[in-house]
GUPASE-948105 format. One record per residue: residue in one letter; chain; x negated, y negated, z of N, C-alpha, C, O in turn. Coordinates in pm, whole numbers, plus 32768, in hexadecimal, padded with zeros to 4 digits. Layout:
VOBA  res  chain  n.xx  n.yy  n.zz  ca.xx  ca.yy  ca.zz  c.xx  c.yy  c.zz  o.xx  o.yy  o.zz
VOBA    a      A     X     Y     Z      X      Y      Z     X     Y     Z     X     Y     Z
...
END
This chain:
VOBA  res  chain  n.xx  n.yy  n.zz  ca.xx  ca.yy  ca.zz  c.xx  c.yy  c.zz  o.xx  o.yy  o.zz
VOBA    m      A  B928  9F71  552D   B90B   9FAC   55AE  B93A  A03D  55AB  B9A1  A05D  5571
VOBA    n      A  B8ED  A093  55EA   B914   A11F   55F4  B92B  A144  5687  B913  A0F2  56E0
VOBA    v      A  B957  A1BE  56A0   B97A   A1E5   5729  B901  A1EA  5785  B90D  A1CE  57FC
VOBA    k      A  B88D  A20C  5750   B812   A20E   57A1  B7EF  A181  57D0  B7CC  A16E  5844
VOBA    e      A  B7F7  A120  5776   B7DB   A095   579B  B841  A061  5800  B81C  A01D  585F
VOBA    l      A  B8BF  A082  57EB   B926   A059   584B  B90A  A095  58D5  B917  A050  593A
VOBA    g      A  B8E2  A112  58D8   B8BF   A153   5956  B84A  A10E  599A  B84A  A0FD  5A14
VOBA    n      A  B7E7  A0E5  594D   B774   A09D   5984  B79D  A016  59BE  B76B  9FED  5A26
VOBA    i      A  B7F8  9FD2  597B   B82A   9F51   59AB  B876  9F63  5A2E  B863  9F16  5A8C
VOBA    i      A  B8CA  9FC9  5A33   B916   9FE7   5AAD  B8B6  A005  5B20  B8C5  9FCF  5B8E
VOBA    r      A  B853  A05B  5B07   B7F2   A080   5B6E  B7A7  A004  5BA0  B795  9FF3  5C19
VOBA    y      A  B77C  9FB0  5B44   B734   9F35   5B6A  B789  9EDE  5BC6  B759  9EAF  5C2D
VOBA    h      A  B806  9EC9  5BA0   B85E   9E75   5BF2  B877  9EB3  5C7C  B879  9E6D  5CE1
VOBA    r      A  B889  9F36  5C7E   B89F   9F7A   5CFE  B826  9F69  5D59  B834  9F48  5DCF
VOBA    k      A  B7B1  9F81  5D22   B737   9F76   5D72  B71E  9EE7  5D9F  B6F6  9ED0  5E11
VOBA    m      A  B735  9E87  5D49   B722   9DFB   5D6D  B787  9DD0  5DD8  B76F  9D71  5E23
VOBA    s      A  B7F8  9E15  5DDF   B85D   9DFA   5E45  B83A  9E3E  5EC9  B87C  9E27  5F2E
VOBA    g      A  B7D3  9E91  5EC7   B7A9   9ED6   5F41  B804  9F48  5F68  B80B  9F6E  5FDE
VOBA    l      A  B84B  9F80  5F07   B8AB   9FEB   5F25  B875  A073  5EFD  B839  A083  5E92
VOBA    s      A  B889  A0D5  5F54   B86D   A160   5F2F  B8DF  A18F  5ED5  B946  A14C  5EC9
VOBA    r      A  B8CC  A201  5E96   B939   A238   5E44  B9B4  A255  5E99  BA25  A23D  5E6F
VOBA    v      A  B99D  A28A  5F10   BA0C   A2AD   5F6A  BA59  A230  5F93  BAD4  A22D  5F8C
VOBA    a      A  BA11  A1C8  5FBF   BA53   A14C   5FE9  BA9C  A10B  5F74  BB0C  A0DA  5F84
VOBA    c      A  BA5D  A10B  5F01   BA9B   A0D0   5E89  BB1C  A11B  5E66  BB82  A0DD  5E47
VOBA    a      A  BB17  A19E  5E6A   BB8E   A1EF   5E4B  BBFF  A1D3  5EAE  BC72  A1C5  5E86
VOBA    q      A  BBDD  A1CA  5F2E   BC43   A1AF   5F93  BC84  A127  5F7D  BCFE  A11A  5F84
VOBA    l      A  BC33  A0C2  5F63   BC69   A03B   5F4F  BCBC  A031  5ECF  BD1F  9FE7  5ECB
VOBA    a      A  BC95  A07A  5E67   BCDE   A075   5DE9  BD58  A0D1  5DE9  BDAF  A0C5  5D93
VOBA    g      A  BD5E  A12D  5E49   BDCE   A18B   5E4E  BDC3  A1F9  5DE7  BE27  A228  5DB0
VOBA    i      A  BD47  A223  5DCC   BD2F   A28F   5D6B  BCD1  A2F5  5DAB  BC9B  A2DC  5E17
VOBA    g      A  BCBD  A365  5D6A   BC64   A3CC   5D9F  BBD2  A3AA  5D88  BBAF  A367  5D27
VOBA    k      A  BB7C  A3D9  5DE4   BAED   A3BD   5DD6  BAB2  A401  5D5A  BA51  A3D1  5D21
VOBA    t      A  BAED  A471  5D31   BABF   A4B4   5CB8  BAD9  A45E  5C3D  BA8C  A462  5BDD
VOBA    a      A  BB44  A411  5C41   BB63   A3B8   5BD0  BAF6  A34F  5BBF  BAD2  A32C  5B4F
VOBA    i      A  BAC1  A31C  5C2F   BA53   A2BA   5C28  B9DB  A2F9  5BE3  B9A0  A2BE  5B89
VOBA    y      A  B9B8  A371  5C0E   B948   A3B9   5BD2  B960  A3CD  5B3C  B908  A3B3  5AEA
VOBA    d      A  B9D7  A3FC  5B1A   B9F7   A417   5A8E  B9ED  A399  5A38  B9B5  A39C  59CB
VOBA    i      A  BA21  A32A  5A69   BA1D   A2AD   5A1F  B98D  A27F  5A0D  B964  A259  599F
VOBA    e      A  B941  A282  5A79   B8B7   A254   5A73  B85E  A2AB  5A1B  B7F6  A27D  59EB
VOBA    h      A  B886  A327  5A06   B838   A381   59B1  B874  A392  5925  B84E  A3ED  58DB
VOBA    g      A  B8D1  A33A  5902   B902   A335   5879  B963  A3A1  584F  B96F  A3BF  57D9
VOBA    k      A  B9AA  A3DB  58AE   BA0E   A440   588A  BA7A  A3FC  5836  BAAB  A391  5859
VOBA    e      A  BA9D  A43B  57C8   BAF8   A3FD   5768  BB8B  A418  5784  BBE1  A3DF  5741
VOBA    t      A  BBAB  A46C  57E4   BC37   A492   57F9  BC71  A45A  587A  BCCD  A495  58B3
VOBA    i      A  BC3D  A3EA  58A8   BC76   A3AC   5920  BCFB  A369  58FF  BD14  A347  588B
VOBA    q      A  BD4E  A357  5963   BDCF   A315   594D  BDBC  A27D  594C  BD71  A247  599D
VOBA    l      A  BE00  A23C  58F2   BDF7   A1AB   58E7  BE1F  A168  596A  BDDF  A108  5994
VOBA    r      A  BE88  A198  59AA   BEB6   A15E   5A29  BE46  A162  5A91  BE34  A103  5ADD
VOBA    t      A  BDFC  A1CF  5A95   BD8D   A1DE   5AF3  BD20  A179  5AD5  BCED  A137  5B30
VOBA    l      A  BCFC  A16C  5A57   BC96   A10C   5A2E  BCC0  A07D  5A50  BC6E  A02F  5A81
VOBA    l      A  BD3C  A05B  5A37   BD6D   9FD4   5A53  BD6D  9FB5  5AE9  BD4E  9F45  5B11
VOBA    k      A  BD8E  A016  5B3B   BD8A   A002   5BCD  BCFB  9FE3  5BF9  BCE3  9F8A  5C4A
VOBA    l      A  BC9D  A02E  5BC4   BC11   A01B   5BE8  BBDE  9F94  5BB7  BB98  9F4E  5C00
VOBA    m      A  BC00  9F71  5B3E   BBD5   9EF1   5B07  BC11  9E7D  5B57  BBCD  9E18  5B6E
VOBA    k      A  BC8C  9E8A  5B81   BCCA   9E21   5BD2  BC80  9E0F  5C56  BC64  9D9F  5C80
VOBA    l      A  BC61  9E7F  5C97   BC18   9E79   5D15  BB91  9E33  5D03  BB69  9DE2  5D57
VOBA    l      A  BB4B  9E52  5C96   BAC6   9E1B   5C7E  BAC8  9D93  5C39  BA5F  9D5C  5C17
VOBA    n      A  BB40  9D5E  5C25   BB51   9CDB   5BE8  BB17  9CD5  5B5A  BAD5  9C75  5B34
VOBA    i      A  BB32  9D40  5B0D   BB08   9D47   5A82  BB83  9D32  5A2C  BBE6  9D7A  5A39
VOBA    k      A  BB7E  9CD0  59D4   BBEF   9CAE   597F  BBE1  9CF1  58F7  BB75  9CF2  58BC
VOBA    l      A  BC4E  9D29  58C7   BC52   9D66   5843  BC90  9D02  57E2  BCFE  9CD1  57F9
VOBA    e      A  BC49  9CE3  5778   BC7B   9C84   5716  BC79  9CC5  568C  BC12  9CF6  565F
VOBA    l      A  BCEC  9CC7  564B   BCF6   9D02   55C6  BCE0  9C98  555C  BD15  9C29  5564
VOBA    q      A  BC91  9CBB  54F8   BC75   9C5D   548C  BC87  9CA3  5406  BC5C  9D15  53F3
VOBA    s      A  BCC7  9C5E  53AC   BCD4   9C8D   5323  BCFF  9C16  52CE  BD2B  9BB1  5304
VOBA    p      A  BCF3  9C21  524B   BD20   9BB4   51F5  BDB6  9B99  5200  BDE5  9B2E  51D9
VOBA    l      A  BE02  9BF9  5234   BE94   9BEA   523B  BEC6  9BB6  52C1  BF3E  9B9E  52D0
VOBA    m      A  BE70  9BA4  5322   BE9E   9B7D   53A8  BEE2  9AF4  53A8  BF45  9AE2  53EF
VOBA    k      A  BEB1  9A96  535C   BEF2   9A12   5356  BF81  9A22  5324  BFDD  99E7  535C
VOBA    n      A  BF93  9A71  52BB   C01B   9A89   5286  C073  9ACB  52EF  C0E8  9AA7  52FF
VOBA    y      A  C03B  9B29  5337   C086   9B70   53A0  C0BB  9B0D  5408  C131  9B0F  5429
VOBA    y      A  C063  9AB7  5439   C08C   9A55   549F  C0EA  99ED  5467  C144  99BF  54AD
VOBA    d      A  C0D8  99C6  53E8   C134   9966   53A9  C1C0  99A0  539D  C222  995B  53B8
VOBA    e      A  C1CA  9A1F  5375   C24D   9A61   5365  C28E  9A7C  53EC  C309  9A7E  53F7
VOBA    k      A  C23D  9A92  5452   C270   9AB1   54D6  C2B1  9A37  5518  C30C  9A46  556A
VOBA    s      A  C284  99C0  54F5   C2BB   9948   5537  C32B  9908  54EA  C362  98A3  5515
END
């Protein structure tokens, strides 16, 4: 996945939720410009901002790699 595709996914979820950029920004506690930047694939957004928006839109981030099982095994 690249930033453009992530932006498209965010935009789709926002629109399906019936939220304008302004309303979405207010509910997520971020600036409306950040919504625009994310949806248009800007690469320098802050991770905290992206996570707030994803939480609002009920989008889950899941990390996958061949080492994840080892990571969780060592963590427990």
